C-alpha positions, -999 to 999 in steps of 0.1 A, spaced: 171 -60 72 142 -38 60 111 -53 44 90 -32 21 54 -43 17 35 -28 -12 -3 -29 -15 -18 -20 -49 -54 -10 -47 -82 6 -68 -118 10 -56 -116 -17 -29 -131 0 2 -146 -33 14 -112 -50 21 -85 -23 22 -89 -19 60 -84 -56 66 -53 -55 44 -38 -26 62 -46 -40 96 -29 -73 86 4 -55 77 3 -33 108 -2 -63 130 31 -79 120 56 -81 148 87 -76 127 98 -41 135 116 -30 103 87 -29 78 81 -1 53 45 0 41 36 16 8 1 18 -7 -3 26 -44 -38 36 -53 -52 40 -88 -72 71 -80 -100 53 -63 -134 70 -61 -153 47 -37 -139 58 -3 -107 38 -4 -85 69 -2 -103 82 29 -98 48 46 -61 48 38 -56 84 49 -72 76 82 -41 56 91 -19 87 88 19 81 95 14 44 99 16 42 61 51 52 50 42 61 15 8 67 -1 3 75 -38 -31 80 -53 -31 88 -90 -43 73 -122 -21 45 -136 -20 22 -165 -31 -9 -146 -20 -33 -120 16 -38 -132 22 -1 -136 11 4 -100 33 -24 -88 63 -9 -106 56 25 -90 57 8 -56 89 -10 -64 105 23 -75 96 39 -42 105 9 -19 138 11 1 137 -23 16 161 -52 12 132 -75 6 100 -64 -13 66 -81 -8 33 -75 -26 1 -78 -7 -29 -69 -29 -60 -56 -13 
């Protein structure tokens, strides 16, 4: 069973690393990790990109708020179970 974890973020460079590290530290092997960013300008994008292929899907573009970003993530997710972990 595949689990999709979606993190929605906007200008949260202070905690995004901890959030990503938490997901990547999980021992369950079939995890898809998606990060949906609202076009951050504070360094968040640079931090996320530093993880490279460890992040399955990364989208950084303006959105219409939290729920729009969550819905983008859900549309991209391919897991049997979807979880949200905000930054």
